[in-house]
C-alpha positions in Angstrom: 27.0 31.7 -4.3 25.2 29.4 -6.3 26.9 26.5 -4.4 25.8 27.7 -1.0 22.1 28.1 -2.6 22.2 24.3 -3.5 23.5 23.1 -0.3 20.8 24.9 1.4 18.0 23.3 -0.8 19.7 19.9 -0.3 19.7 20.5 3.8 16.0 21.7 3.4 14.9 18.6 1.5 16.9 16.5 3.8 15.4 17.7 7.0 11.8 17.5 5.4 12.7 13.7 4.8 13.8 13.1 8.4 10.8 14.8 9.5 8.4 12.7 7.4 10.5 9.6 8.5 10.0 10.3 12.0 6.1 11.0 11.6 6.0 7.3 9.7 7.8 6.0 12.7 5.5 7.4 15.2 2.5 6.3 13.6 4.0 2.7 12.9 3.0 1.7 16.3 -0.7 2.1 15.6 -0.8 -0.2 12.4 -1.8 -3.6 13.1 0.3 -6.6 12.1 3.7 -4.6 11.8 6.3 -6.3 13.9 4.1 -9.5 14.2 4.6 -10.7 10.6 5.7 -14.3 9.7 9.5 -14.2 9.7 9.8 -11.8 12.6 11.8 -13.8 15.1 11.8 -13.1 18.9 14.0 -15.1 21.2 13.6 -14.9 24.8 16.1 -16.7 27.3 16.6 -16.3 31.1 18.5 -13.3 30.8 18.3 -11.9 27.3 15.6 -11.4 24.5 16.6 -10.9 20.9 13.9 -9.3 18.4 14.6 -9.5 14.6 12.1 -8.3 12.5 13.0 -10.0 9.3 9.6 -10.2 7.6 8.6 -6.6 8.5 12.2 -5.7 7.0 11.5 -7.3 3.8 7.9 -5.8 3.4 9.4 -2.2 4.0 12.2 -2.6 1.6 9.7 -3.7 -1.0 7.3 -1.0 -0.2 10.1 1.4 -0.3 11.7 0.2 -3.4 8.3 0.7 -5.2 7.9 4.2 -3.9 11.3 5.2 -5.1 11.1 3.6 -8.3 7.8 5.4 -8.9 9.5 8.9 -8.0 12.5 8.2 -10.1 10.4 7.7 -13.2 9.4 11.2 -13.2 
């Protein structure tokens, strides 16, 4: 029965993490400058548009790496 208890805790943590990520994504639209950083590429042609947020991806990667590093030290 100990294995099911561990699985339950892992699923609970995963659910909370998904909820927090969802809240962050909902709030991200109101953060000024996100999506309009240098390096964010937007190409618009006649029938197609392409957006690749390279600058935003790099910034989020650095922030998440820092957060995970700080939590990993404890």
